[in-house]
PDB file of N, CA, C and O in Angstrom, chain B, residues numbered from 101:
ATOM      1  N   MET B 101       0.949  -1.301   0.100  1.00  0.00           N
ATOM      2  CA  MET B 101      -0.062   0.047   0.155  1.00  0.00           C
ATOM      3  C   MET B 101       0.983   1.309  -0.086  1.00  0.00           C
ATOM      4  O   MET B 101       2.089   1.306   0.454  1.00  0.00           O
ATOM      5  N   ALA B 102       0.595   2.251  -0.835  1.00  0.00           N
ATOM      6  CA  ALA B 102       1.324   3.338  -0.905  1.00  0.00           C
ATOM      7  C   ALA B 102       0.932   4.454   0.172  1.00  0.00           C
ATOM      8  O   ALA B 102      -0.211   4.681   0.568  1.00  0.00           O
ATOM      9  N   LYS B 103       2.208   5.164   0.603  1.00  0.00           N
ATOM     10  CA  LYS B 103       2.023   5.877   1.718  1.00  0.00           C
ATOM     11  C   LYS B 103       0.983   7.164   1.368  1.00  0.00           C
ATOM     12  O   LYS B 103       0.895   7.518   0.192  1.00  0.00           O
ATOM     13  N   LEU B 104       0.327   7.742   2.239  1.00  0.00           N
ATOM     14  CA  LEU B 104      -0.940   8.733   2.023  1.00  0.00           C
ATOM     15  C   LEU B 104      -0.015   9.997   2.249  1.00  0.00           C
ATOM     16  O   LEU B 104       0.961   9.872   2.988  1.00  0.00           O
ATOM     17  N   THR B 105      -0.261  11.102   1.693  1.00  0.00           N
ATOM     18  CA  THR B 105       0.139  12.355   2.011  1.00  0.00           C
ATOM     19  C   THR B 105      -0.505  12.976   3.083  1.00  0.00           C
ATOM     20  O   THR B 105      -1.535  12.326   3.258  1.00  0.00           O
ATOM     21  N   LEU B 106      -0.459  13.749   3.771  1.00  0.00           N
ATOM     22  CA  LEU B 106      -1.016  14.284   4.828  1.00  0.00           C
ATOM     23  C   LEU B 106      -2.591  14.806   4.339  1.00  0.00           C
ATOM     24  O   LEU B 106      -3.635  14.572   4.949  1.00  0.00           O
ATOM     25  N   ASP B 107      -2.463  15.480   3.225  1.00  0.00           N
ATOM     26  CA  ASP B 107      -3.863  15.766   2.836  1.00  0.00           C
ATOM     27  C   ASP B 107      -4.748  14.572   2.386  1.00  0.00           C
ATOM     28  O   ASP B 107      -5.962  14.691   2.554  1.00  0.00           O
ATOM     29  N   GLU B 108      -4.330  13.592   1.908  1.00  0.00           N
ATOM     30  CA  GLU B 108      -5.107  12.273   1.585  1.00  0.00           C
ATOM     31  C   GLU B 108      -5.401  11.791   2.947  1.00  0.00           C
ATOM     32  O   GLU B 108      -6.601  11.584   3.128  1.00  0.00           O
ATOM     33  N   TRP B 109      -4.627  11.556   3.957  1.00  0.00           N
ATOM     34  CA  TRP B 109      -5.204  10.997   5.239  1.00  0.00           C
ATOM     35  C   TRP B 109      -5.988  11.824   5.684  1.00  0.00           C
ATOM     36  O   TRP B 109      -7.015  11.272   6.078  1.00  0.00           O
ATOM     37  N   ILE B 110      -5.992  13.108   5.835  1.00  0.00           N
ATOM     38  CA  ILE B 110      -6.987  14.147   6.581  1.00  0.00           C
ATOM     39  C   ILE B 110      -8.380  13.621   5.681  1.00  0.00           C
ATOM     40  O   ILE B 110      -9.378  13.222   6.281  1.00  0.00           O
ATOM     41  N   ALA B 111      -8.322  13.669   4.311  1.00  0.00           N
ATOM     42  CA  ALA B 111      -9.565  13.519   3.549  1.00  0.00           C
ATOM     43  C   ALA B 111     -10.218  12.378   3.840  1.00  0.00           C
ATOM     44  O   ALA B 111     -11.448  12.322   3.835  1.00  0.00           O
ATOM     45  N   ARG B 112      -9.353  11.243   4.154  1.00  0.00           N
ATOM     46  CA  ARG B 112      -9.916   9.797   4.541  1.00  0.00           C
ATOM     47  C   ARG B 112     -10.359   9.981   5.878  1.00  0.00           C
ATOM     48  O   ARG B 112     -11.560   9.805   6.087  1.00  0.00           O
ATOM     49  N   LEU B 113      -9.683  10.274   6.744  1.00  0.00           N
ATOM     50  CA  LEU B 113     -10.244  10.613   8.097  1.00  0.00           C
ATOM     51  C   LEU B 113     -11.557  11.111   8.062  1.00  0.00           C
ATOM     52  O   LEU B 113     -12.527  10.520   8.537  1.00  0.00           O
ATOM     53  N   LYS B 114     -11.588  12.452   7.369  1.00  0.00           N
ATOM     54  CA  LYS B 114     -12.973  13.281   7.345  1.00  0.00           C
ATOM     55  C   LYS B 114     -14.262  12.355   6.960  1.00  0.00           C
ATOM     56  O   LYS B 114     -15.397  12.517   7.407  1.00  0.00           O
ATOM     57  N   LYS B 115     -13.822  11.291   5.983  1.00  0.00           N
ATOM     58  CA  LYS B 115     -14.863  10.342   5.455  1.00  0.00           C
ATOM     59  C   LYS B 115     -15.322   9.217   6.463  1.00  0.00           C
ATOM     60  O   LYS B 115     -16.341   8.563   6.244  1.00  0.00           O
ATOM     61  N   ASN B 116     -14.552   9.020   7.548  1.00  0.00           N
ATOM     62  CA  ASN B 116     -14.568   7.945   8.411  1.00  0.00           C
ATOM     63  C   ASN B 116     -15.893   8.070   9.201  1.00  0.00           C
ATOM     64  O   ASN B 116     -15.934   9.048   9.947  1.00  0.00           O
ATOM     65  N   LYS B 117     -16.859   7.361   9.185  1.00  0.00           N
ATOM     66  CA  LYS B 117     -17.975   7.567  10.067  1.00  0.00           C
ATOM     67  C   LYS B 117     -17.630   7.358  11.433  1.00  0.00           C
ATOM     68  O   LYS B 117     -18.124   8.160  12.225  1.00  0.00           O
ATOM     69  N   SER B 118     -16.920   6.497  11.873  1.00  0.00           N
ATOM     70  CA  SER B 118     -16.607   6.118  13.246  1.00  0.00           C
ATOM     71  C   SER B 118     -15.950   7.209  13.843  1.00  0.00           C
ATOM     72  O   SER B 118     -16.205   7.557  14.996  1.00  0.00           O
ATOM     73  N   PHE B 119     -14.967   7.873  12.998  1.00  0.00           N
ATOM     74  CA  PHE B 119     -14.207   9.089  13.478  1.00  0.00           C
ATOM     75  C   PHE B 119     -15.128  10.267  13.684  1.00  0.00           C
ATOM     76  O   PHE B 119     -15.100  10.887  14.747  1.00  0.00           O
ATOM     77  N   ASN B 120     -15.953  10.599  12.688  1.00  0.00           N
ATOM     78  CA  ASN B 120     -17.031  11.530  12.816  1.00  0.00           C
ATOM     79  C   ASN B 120     -17.953  11.626  14.020  1.00  0.00           C
ATOM     80  O   ASN B 120     -18.210  12.617  14.702  1.00  0.00           O
ATOM     81  N   ALA B 121     -18.426  10.288  14.138  1.00  0.00           N
ATOM     82  CA  ALA B 121     -19.099  10.208  15.192  1.00  0.00           C
ATOM     83  C   ALA B 121     -18.674  10.475  16.573  1.00  0.00           C
ATOM     84  O   ALA B 121     -19.471  10.581  17.506  1.00  0.00           O
ATOM     85  N   ASN B 122     -17.536  10.570  16.669  1.00  0.00           N
ATOM     86  CA  ASN B 122     -16.689  10.734  18.015  1.00  0.00           C
ATOM     87  C   ASN B 122     -15.930  12.178  18.020  1.00  0.00           C
ATOM     88  O   ASN B 122     -15.497  12.560  19.108  1.00  0.00           O
ATOM     89  N   ALA B 123     -15.775  12.853  17.083  1.00  0.00           N
ATOM     90  CA  ALA B 123     -14.942  14.060  16.876  1.00  0.00           C
ATOM     91  C   ALA B 123     -15.940  15.188  17.145  1.00  0.00           C
ATOM     92  O   ALA B 123     -16.981  15.319  16.501  1.00  0.00           O
ATOM     93  N   ALA B 124     -15.541  16.024  18.177  1.00  0.00           N
ATOM     94  CA  ALA B 124     -16.601  17.267  18.450  1.00  0.00           C
ATOM     95  C   ALA B 124     -16.320  18.243  17.284  1.00  0.00           C
ATOM     96  O   ALA B 124     -17.249  18.967  16.924  1.00  0.00           O
ATOM     97  N   ALA B 125     -14.975  18.340  16.584  1.00  0.00           N
ATOM     98  CA  ALA B 125     -14.826  19.292  15.434  1.00  0.00           C
ATOM     99  C   ALA B 125     -13.666  19.281  14.947  1.00  0.00           C
ATOM    100  O   ALA B 125     -12.659  19.127  15.639  1.00  0.00           O
ATOM    101  N   ILE B 126     -13.660  19.457  13.570  1.00  0.00           N
ATOM    102  CA  ILE B 126     -12.358  19.284  12.567  1.00  0.00           C
ATOM    103  C   ILE B 126     -12.037  20.728  12.435  1.00  0.00           C
ATOM    104  O   ILE B 126     -12.836  21.488  11.888  1.00  0.00           O
ATOM    105  N   VAL B 127     -10.820  21.171  12.946  1.00  0.00           N
ATOM    106  CA  VAL B 127     -10.523  22.723  12.532  1.00  0.00           C
ATOM    107  C   VAL B 127      -9.226  22.883  12.296  1.00  0.00           C
ATOM    108  O   VAL B 127      -8.347  22.635  13.122  1.00  0.00           O
ATOM    109  N   GLU B 128      -9.002  23.397  10.911  1.00  0.00           N
ATOM    110  CA  GLU B 128      -7.503  23.485  10.390  1.00  0.00           C
ATOM    111  C   GLU B 128      -7.273  25.049  10.728  1.00  0.00           C
ATOM    112  O   GLU B 128      -7.969  26.058  10.615  1.00  0.00           O
ATOM    113  N   ILE B 129      -6.209  24.825  11.110  1.00  0.00           N
ATOM    114  CA  ILE B 129      -5.287  26.451  11.689  1.00  0.00           C
ATOM    115  C   ILE B 129      -4.416  26.780  10.733  1.00  0.00           C
ATOM    116  O   ILE B 129      -3.519  25.969  10.500  1.00  0.00           O
ATOM    117  N   PRO B 130      -4.464  27.840  10.083  1.00  0.00           N
ATOM    118  CA  PRO B 130      -3.414  27.881   8.832  1.00  0.00           C
ATOM    119  C   PRO B 130      -2.153  28.350   9.507  1.00  0.00           C
ATOM    120  O   PRO B 130      -2.230  29.034  10.528  1.00  0.00           O
ATOM    121  N   ALA B 131      -1.044  28.026   9.002  1.00  0.00           N
ATOM    122  CA  ALA B 131       0.266  28.414   9.586  1.00  0.00           C
ATOM    123  C   ALA B 131       0.476  29.919   9.162  1.00  0.00           C
ATOM    124  O   ALA B 131      -0.006  30.526   8.206  1.00  0.00           O
ATOM    125  N   LYS B 132       1.290  30.322  10.100  1.00  0.00           N
ATOM    126  CA  LYS B 132       1.735  31.722  10.136  1.00  0.00           C
ATOM    127  C   LYS B 132       2.979  31.983  10.420  1.00  0.00           C
ATOM    128  O   LYS B 132       3.501  31.256  11.265  1.00  0.00           O
ATOM    129  N   SER B 133       3.661  32.895   9.910  1.00  0.00           N
ATOM    130  CA  SER B 133       5.209  33.205  10.285  1.00  0.00           C
ATOM    131  C   SER B 133       5.363  33.708  11.924  1.00  0.00           C
ATOM    132  O   SER B 133       4.565  34.451  12.495  1.00  0.00           O
ATOM    133  N   GLY B 134       6.305  33.249  12.383  1.00  0.00           N
ATOM    134  CA  GLY B 134       6.562  33.631  13.827  1.00  0.00           C
ATOM    135  C   GLY B 134       6.958  35.161  14.096  1.00  0.00           C
ATOM    136  O   GLY B 134       7.563  35.809  13.242  1.00  0.00           O
ATOM    137  N   ASP B 135       6.604  35.670  15.267  1.00  0.00           N
ATOM    138  CA  ASP B 135       7.212  37.006  15.539  1.00  0.00           C
ATOM    139  C   ASP B 135       8.597  36.671  16.279  1.00  0.00           C
ATOM    140  O   ASP B 135       8.716  35.748  17.084  1.00  0.00           O
ATOM    141  N   TRP B 136       9.589  37.512  15.912  1.00  0.00           N
ATOM    142  CA  TRP B 136      10.747  37.231  16.207  1.00  0.00           C
ATOM    143  C   TRP B 136      11.459  38.411  17.089  1.00  0.00           C
ATOM    144  O   TRP B 136      11.149  39.587  16.893  1.00  0.00           O
ATOM    145  N   GLU B 137      12.393  38.051  18.035  1.00  0.00           N
ATOM    146  CA  GLU B 137      13.305  39.512  18.539  1.00  0.00           C
ATOM    147  C   GLU B 137      14.611  38.811  18.593  1.00  0.00           C
ATOM    148  O   GLU B 137      14.808  37.597  18.555  1.00  0.00           O
ATOM    149  N   ASP B 138      15.607  39.930  18.705  1.00  0.00           N
ATOM    150  CA  ASP B 138      17.105  39.575  18.734  1.00  0.00           C
ATOM    151  C   ASP B 138      17.137  38.961  20.218  1.00  0.00           C
ATOM    152  O   ASP B 138      16.260  39.116  21.068  1.00  0.00           O
ATOM    153  N   TYR B 139      18.200  38.313  20.337  1.00  0.00           N
ATOM    154  CA  TYR B 139      18.844  37.837  21.445  1.00  0.00           C
ATOM    155  C   TYR B 139      19.092  38.806  22.466  1.00  0.00           C
ATOM    156  O   TYR B 139      19.614  39.817  21.995  1.00  0.00           O
ATOM    157  N   PRO B 140      18.915  38.850  23.611  1.00  0.00           N
ATOM    158  CA  PRO B 140      19.271  39.817  24.521  1.00  0.00           C
ATOM    159  C   PRO B 140      20.663  40.134  24.614  1.00  0.00           C
ATOM    160  O   PRO B 140      21.370  39.135  24.479  1.00  0.00           O
ATOM    161  N   ALA B 141      21.258  41.160  24.794  1.00  0.00           N
ATOM    162  CA  ALA B 141      22.725  41.535  24.699  1.00  0.00           C
ATOM    163  C   ALA B 141      23.481  40.763  25.969  1.00  0.00           C
ATOM    164  O   ALA B 141      24.707  40.660  25.931  1.00  0.00           O
ATOM    165  N   TRP B 142      22.855  40.313  26.907  1.00  0.00           N
ATOM    166  CA  TRP B 142      23.611  39.592  28.053  1.00  0.00           C
ATOM    167  C   TRP B 142      23.753  38.211  27.652  1.00  0.00           C
ATOM    168  O   TRP B 142      24.492  37.567  28.397  1.00  0.00           O
ATOM    169  N   VAL B 143      23.245  37.571  26.672  1.00  0.00           N
ATOM    170  CA  VAL B 143      23.390  36.398  26.096  1.00  0.00           C
ATOM    171  C   VAL B 143      24.940  35.947  26.063  1.00  0.00           C
ATOM    172  O   VAL B 143      25.622  36.835  25.551  1.00  0.00           O
ATOM    173  N   ASP B 144      25.618  34.932  26.424  1.00  0.00           N
ATOM    174  CA  ASP B 144      26.882  34.543  26.518  1.00  0.00           C
ATOM    175  C   ASP B 144      27.360  34.303  24.923  1.00  0.00           C
ATOM    176  O   ASP B 144      26.781  33.445  24.255  1.00  0.00           O
ATOM    177  N   SER B 145      28.384  35.060  24.385  1.00  0.00           N
ATOM    178  CA  SER B 145      28.571  34.797  23.125  1.00  0.00           C
ATOM    179  C   SER B 145      28.854  33.454  22.586  1.00  0.00           C
ATOM    180  O   SER B 145      28.512  33.159  21.441  1.00  0.00           O
ATOM    181  N   ARG B 146      29.555  32.508  23.477  1.00  0.00           N
ATOM    182  CA  ARG B 146      29.598  31.086  23.071  1.00  0.00           C
ATOM    183  C   ARG B 146      28.185  30.408  22.839  1.00  0.00           C
ATOM    184  O   ARG B 146      27.917  29.702  21.867  1.00  0.00           O
ATOM    185  N   LEU B 147      27.347  30.718  23.844  1.00  0.00           N
ATOM    186  CA  LEU B 147      25.971  30.165  23.613  1.00  0.00           C
ATOM    187  C   LEU B 147      25.262  30.644  22.322  1.00  0.00           C
ATOM    188  O   LEU B 147      24.606  29.857  21.640  1.00  0.00           O
ATOM    189  N   LEU B 148      25.396  31.853  22.025  1.00  0.00           N
ATOM    190  CA  LEU B 148      24.910  32.612  20.930  1.00  0.00           C
ATOM    191  C   LEU B 148      25.426  32.074  19.559  1.00  0.00           C
ATOM    192  O   LEU B 148      24.794  31.960  18.509  1.00  0.00           O
ATOM    193  N   SER B 149      26.863  31.741  19.852  1.00  0.00           N
ATOM    194  CA  SER B 149      27.331  31.045  18.344  1.00  0.00           C
ATOM    195  C   SER B 149      26.833  29.481  18.192  1.00  0.00           C
ATOM    196  O   SER B 149      26.665  28.995  17.074  1.00  0.00           O
ATOM    197  N   VAL B 150      26.627  28.788  19.302  1.00  0.00           N
ATOM    198  CA  VAL B 150      26.032  27.468  19.184  1.00  0.00           C
ATOM    199  C   VAL B 150      24.684  27.462  18.388  1.00  0.00           C
ATOM    200  O   VAL B 150      24.409  26.828  17.369  1.00  0.00           O
ATOM    201  N   LEU B 151      23.817  28.440  19.205  1.00  0.00           N
ATOM    202  CA  LEU B 151      22.486  28.741  18.722  1.00  0.00           C
ATOM    203  C   LEU B 151      22.621  28.966  17.172  1.00  0.00           C
ATOM    204  O   LEU B 151      21.992  28.298  16.351  1.00  0.00           O
ATOM    205  N   GLN B 152      23.442  29.901  16.870  1.00  0.00           N
ATOM    206  CA  GLN B 152      23.265  30.389  15.284  1.00  0.00           C
ATOM    207  C   GLN B 152      23.857  29.488  14.262  1.00  0.00           C
ATOM    208  O   GLN B 152      23.606  29.581  13.060  1.00  0.00           O
ATOM    209  N   LYS B 153      24.700  28.563  14.822  1.00  0.00           N
ATOM    210  CA  LYS B 153      25.019  27.616  14.035  1.00  0.00           C
ATOM    211  C   LYS B 153      24.090  26.360  13.949  1.00  0.00           C
ATOM    212  O   LYS B 153      24.382  25.395  13.242  1.00  0.00           O
ATOM    213  N   ARG B 154      23.102  26.417  14.608  1.00  0.00           N
ATOM    214  CA  ARG B 154      22.046  25.454  14.696  1.00  0.00           C
ATOM    215  C   ARG B 154      20.799  26.117  13.925  1.00  0.00           C
ATOM    216  O   ARG B 154      19.723  25.523  13.857  1.00  0.00           O
ATOM    217  N   GLY B 155      21.018  27.469  13.307  1.00  0.00           N
ATOM    218  CA  GLY B 155      19.954  27.906  12.579  1.00  0.00           C
ATOM    219  C   GLY B 155      18.987  28.760  13.330  1.00  0.00           C
ATOM    220  O   GLY B 155      17.921  29.047  12.785  1.00  0.00           O
ATOM    221  N   MET B 156      19.297  29.249  14.688  1.00  0.00           N
ATOM    222  CA  MET B 156      18.495  29.820  15.403  1.00  0.00           C
ATOM    223  C   MET B 156      19.024  31.104  15.678  1.00  0.00           C
ATOM    224  O   MET B 156      19.613  31.460  16.699  1.00  0.00           O
ATOM    225  N   GLU B 157      18.711  31.873  14.495  1.00  0.00           N
ATOM    226  CA  GLU B 157      19.233  33.504  14.454  1.00  0.00           C
ATOM    227  C   GLU B 157      18.482  34.282  15.532  1.00  0.00           C
ATOM    228  O   GLU B 157      19.176  34.934  16.313  1.00  0.00           O
ATOM    229  N   LYS B 158      17.282  34.298  15.665  1.00  0.00           N
ATOM    230  CA  LYS B 158      16.628  35.047  16.602  1.00  0.00           C
ATOM    231  C   LYS B 158      15.908  34.057  17.549  1.00  0.00           C
ATOM    232  O   LYS B 158      15.951  32.834  17.421  1.00  0.00           O
ATOM    233  N   LEU B 159      15.245  34.723  18.507  1.00  0.00           N
ATOM    234  CA  LEU B 159      14.310  34.077  19.356  1.00  0.00           C
ATOM    235  C   LEU B 159      12.779  34.350  19.016  1.00  0.00           C
ATOM    236  O   LEU B 159      12.422  35.466  18.639  1.00  0.00           O
ATOM    237  N   TYR B 160      11.941  33.352  19.153  1.00  0.00           N
ATOM    238  CA  TYR B 160      10.462  33.771  19.118  1.00  0.00           C
ATOM    239  C   TYR B 160      10.021  34.606  20.000  1.00  0.00           C
ATOM    240  O   TYR B 160      10.563  34.438  21.092  1.00  0.00           O
ATOM    241  N   LYS B 161       9.063  35.647  19.962  1.00  0.00           N
ATOM    242  CA  LYS B 161       8.826  36.654  20.829  1.00  0.00           C
ATOM    243  C   LYS B 161       8.350  36.137  22.245  1.00  0.00           C
ATOM    244  O   LYS B 161       8.546  36.817  23.252  1.00  0.00           O
ATOM    245  N   HIS B 162       7.622  34.723  22.291  1.00  0.00           N
ATOM    246  CA  HIS B 162       7.354  34.177  23.514  1.00  0.00           C
ATOM    247  C   HIS B 162       8.761  33.681  24.110  1.00  0.00           C
ATOM    248  O   HIS B 162       8.823  33.650  25.339  1.00  0.00           O
ATOM    249  N   GLN B 163       9.818  33.317  23.436  1.00  0.00           N
ATOM    250  CA  GLN B 163      10.978  32.898  24.123  1.00  0.00           C
ATOM    251  C   GLN B 163      11.626  34.099  24.652  1.00  0.00           C
ATOM    252  O   GLN B 163      12.129  34.025  25.773  1.00  0.00           O
ATOM    253  N   ALA B 164      11.677  35.101  24.052  1.00  0.00           N
ATOM    254  CA  ALA B 164      12.355  36.603  24.496  1.00  0.00           C
ATOM    255  C   ALA B 164      11.720  36.671  25.871  1.00  0.00           C
ATOM    256  O   ALA B 164      12.372  36.748  26.912  1.00  0.00           O
ATOM    257  N   GLN B 165      10.275  36.634  25.787  1.00  0.00           N
ATOM    258  CA  GLN B 165       9.617  37.251  27.122  1.00  0.00           C
ATOM    259  C   GLN B 165       9.895  36.313  28.217  1.00  0.00           C
ATOM    260  O   GLN B 165       9.986  36.716  29.377  1.00  0.00           O
ATOM    261  N   ALA B 166      10.054  34.902  27.850  1.00  0.00           N
ATOM    262  CA  ALA B 166      10.299  33.878  29.007  1.00  0.00           C
ATOM    263  C   ALA B 166      11.571  34.142  29.550  1.00  0.00           C
ATOM    264  O   ALA B 166      11.681  34.155  30.777  1.00  0.00           O
ATOM    265  N   VAL B 167      12.792  34.407  28.658  1.00  0.00           N
ATOM    266  CA  VAL B 167      14.070  34.309  29.193  1.00  0.00           C
ATOM    267  C   VAL B 167      13.946  35.790  30.082  1.00  0.00           C
ATOM    268  O   VAL B 167      14.426  35.882  31.212  1.00  0.00           O
ATOM    269  N   ARG B 168      13.357  36.730  29.520  1.00  0.00           N
ATOM    270  CA  ARG B 168      13.549  38.159  30.213  1.00  0.00           C
ATOM    271  C   ARG B 168      12.850  37.829  31.884  1.00  0.00           C
ATOM    272  O   ARG B 168      13.437  38.220  32.893  1.00  0.00           O
ATOM    273  N   PHE B 169      11.599  37.098  31.940  1.00  0.00           N
ATOM    274  CA  PHE B 169      11.113  36.738  33.064  1.00  0.00           C
ATOM    275  C   PHE B 169      11.945  35.844  34.155  1.00  0.00           C
ATOM    276  O   PHE B 169      12.193  36.192  35.309  1.00  0.00           O
ATOM    277  N   ILE B 170      12.287  34.717  33.581  1.00  0.00           N
ATOM    278  CA  ILE B 170      13.243  33.768  34.255  1.00  0.00           C
ATOM    279  C   ILE B 170      14.815  34.633  34.863  1.00  0.00           C
ATOM    280  O   ILE B 170      15.542  34.326  35.807  1.00  0.00           O
ATOM    281  N   ARG B 171      14.914  35.729  33.926  1.00  0.00           N
ATOM    282  CA  ARG B 171      16.185  36.349  34.534  1.00  0.00           C
ATOM    283  C   ARG B 171      16.197  37.286  35.634  1.00  0.00           C
ATOM    284  O   ARG B 171      17.134  37.610  36.364  1.00  0.00           O
ATOM    285  N   ASN B 172      14.874  37.702  35.623  1.00  0.00           N
ATOM    286  CA  ASN B 172      14.178  38.540  36.709  1.00  0.00           C
ATOM    287  C   ASN B 172      13.951  37.672  37.986  1.00  0.00           C
ATOM    288  O   ASN B 172      13.676  38.191  39.068  1.00  0.00           O
ATOM    289  N   GLY B 173      14.075  36.379  37.815  1.00  0.00           N
ATOM    290  CA  GLY B 173      13.605  35.429  38.842  1.00  0.00           C
ATOM    291  C   GLY B 173      12.229  35.390  39.094  1.00  0.00           C
ATOM    292  O   GLY B 173      11.781  35.233  40.230  1.00  0.00           O
ATOM    293  N   GLN B 174      11.391  35.551  37.893  1.00  0.00           N
ATOM    294  CA  GLN B 174       9.992  35.313  37.994  1.00  0.00           C
ATOM    295  C   GLN B 174       9.653  33.755  37.255  1.00  0.00           C
ATOM    296  O   GLN B 174      10.236  33.345  36.252  1.00  0.00           O
ATOM    297  N   ASP B 175       8.651  33.062  37.949  1.00  0.00           N
ATOM    298  CA  ASP B 175       8.193  31.731  37.375  1.00  0.00           C
ATOM    299  C   ASP B 175       7.631  31.999  36.075  1.00  0.00           C
ATOM    300  O   ASP B 175       7.313  33.128  35.702  1.00  0.00           O
ATOM    301  N   VAL B 176       7.503  30.877  35.344  1.00  0.00           N
ATOM    302  CA  VAL B 176       7.187  30.908  33.729  1.00  0.00           C
ATOM    303  C   VAL B 176       6.526  29.831  33.444  1.00  0.00           C
ATOM    304  O   VAL B 176       7.139  28.803  33.734  1.00  0.00           O
ATOM    305  N   VAL B 177       5.316  29.660  32.901  1.00  0.00           N
ATOM    306  CA  VAL B 177       4.604  28.702  32.365  1.00  0.00           C
ATOM    307  C   VAL B 177       4.450  29.080  30.827  1.00  0.00           C
ATOM    308  O   VAL B 177       4.081  30.195  30.459  1.00  0.00           O
ATOM    309  N   LEU B 178       4.745  28.122  30.038  1.00  0.00           N
ATOM    310  CA  LEU B 178       4.772  28.437  28.815  1.00  0.00           C
ATOM    311  C   LEU B 178       3.865  27.347  27.916  1.00  0.00           C
ATOM    312  O   LEU B 178       4.045  26.129  27.892  1.00  0.00           O
ATOM    313  N   VAL B 179       2.893  28.067  27.218  1.00  0.00           N
ATOM    314  CA  VAL B 179       1.766  27.115  26.308  1.00  0.00           C
ATOM    315  C   VAL B 179       1.907  27.576  25.152  1.00  0.00           C
ATOM    316  O   VAL B 179       1.533  28.732  24.953  1.00  0.00           O
ATOM    317  N   THR B 180       2.373  26.955  24.283  1.00  0.00           N
ATOM    318  CA  THR B 180       2.445  27.567  22.854  1.00  0.00           C
ATOM    319  C   THR B 180       2.205  26.290  21.787  1.00  0.00           C
ATOM    320  O   THR B 180       2.367  25.115  22.116  1.00  0.00           O
ATOM    321  N   PRO B 181       1.845  26.670  20.632  1.00  0.00           N
ATOM    322  CA  PRO B 181       1.645  25.247  19.597  1.00  0.00           C
ATOM    323  C   PRO B 181       2.791  24.315  19.422  1.00  0.00           C
ATOM    324  O   PRO B 181       3.803  24.420  20.115  1.00  0.00           O
ATOM    325  N   THR B 182       2.666  23.520  18.622  1.00  0.00           N
ATOM    326  CA  THR B 182       3.752  22.556  18.453  1.00  0.00           C
ATOM    327  C   THR B 182       4.732  23.086  17.474  1.00  0.00           C
ATOM    328  O   THR B 182       4.394  23.741  16.489  1.00  0.00           O
ATOM    329  N   ALA B 183       6.165  22.731  17.825  1.00  0.00           N
ATOM    330  CA  ALA B 183       7.053  23.359  17.083  1.00  0.00           C
ATOM    331  C   ALA B 183       7.019  24.859  17.244  1.00  0.00           C
ATOM    332  O   ALA B 183       6.935  25.535  16.218  1.00  0.00           O
ATOM    333  N   SER B 184       7.076  25.452  18.417  1.00  0.00           N
ATOM    334  CA  SER B 184       7.119  26.742  18.439  1.00  0.00           C
ATOM    335  C   SER B 184       8.148  27.273  19.345  1.00  0.00           C
ATOM    336  O   SER B 184       8.168  28.459  19.677  1.00  0.00           O
ATOM    337  N   GLY B 185       9.097  26.308  19.789  1.00  0.00           N
ATOM    338  CA  GLY B 185      10.551  26.802  20.500  1.00  0.00           C
ATOM    339  C   GLY B 185      10.279  26.631  22.134  1.00  0.00           C
ATOM    340  O   GLY B 185      10.957  27.311  22.904  1.00  0.00           O
ATOM    341  N   LYS B 186       9.484  25.903  22.541  1.00  0.00           N
ATOM    342  CA  LYS B 186       9.600  25.594  24.100  1.00  0.00           C
ATOM    343  C   LYS B 186      10.572  25.218  24.396  1.00  0.00           C
ATOM    344  O   LYS B 186      11.120  25.797  25.334  1.00  0.00           O
ATOM    345  N   LYS B 187      11.272  24.054  23.740  1.00  0.00           N
ATOM    346  CA  LYS B 187      12.475  23.382  23.997  1.00  0.00           C
ATOM    347  C   LYS B 187      13.565  24.345  24.727  1.00  0.00           C
ATOM    348  O   LYS B 187      14.109  24.182  25.819  1.00  0.00           O
ATOM    349  N   LEU B 188      13.718  25.431  23.757  1.00  0.00           N
ATOM    350  CA  LEU B 188      14.707  26.402  24.088  1.00  0.00           C
ATOM    351  C   LEU B 188      14.349  27.097  25.457  1.00  0.00           C
ATOM    352  O   LEU B 188      15.302  27.522  26.110  1.00  0.00           O
ATOM    353  N   CYS B 189      13.213  27.240  25.906  1.00  0.00           N
ATOM    354  CA  CYS B 189      12.900  27.978  26.996  1.00  0.00           C
ATOM    355  C   CYS B 189      13.199  27.119  28.151  1.00  0.00           C
ATOM    356  O   CYS B 189      13.009  27.533  29.294  1.00  0.00           O
TER     357      CYS B 189
END
């Protein structure tokens, strides 16, 4: 059996009566580009070099906000979508 593309898999799922009987809603959230900020000036140059070598040129806005709070001794709870940079926080 050939592998399905994501769009094909979703189309099949939407046609599945058993799935639809148990699904409260099917919602597609369009992708959007991230909001970015430069690294704070206090980030160690060695860390900055490693991050940039891994393709992390800037911080997502929520990452920058989180590190500011953490640096100020505040607690942080971060809830963001999949693949939005929580690991770095």
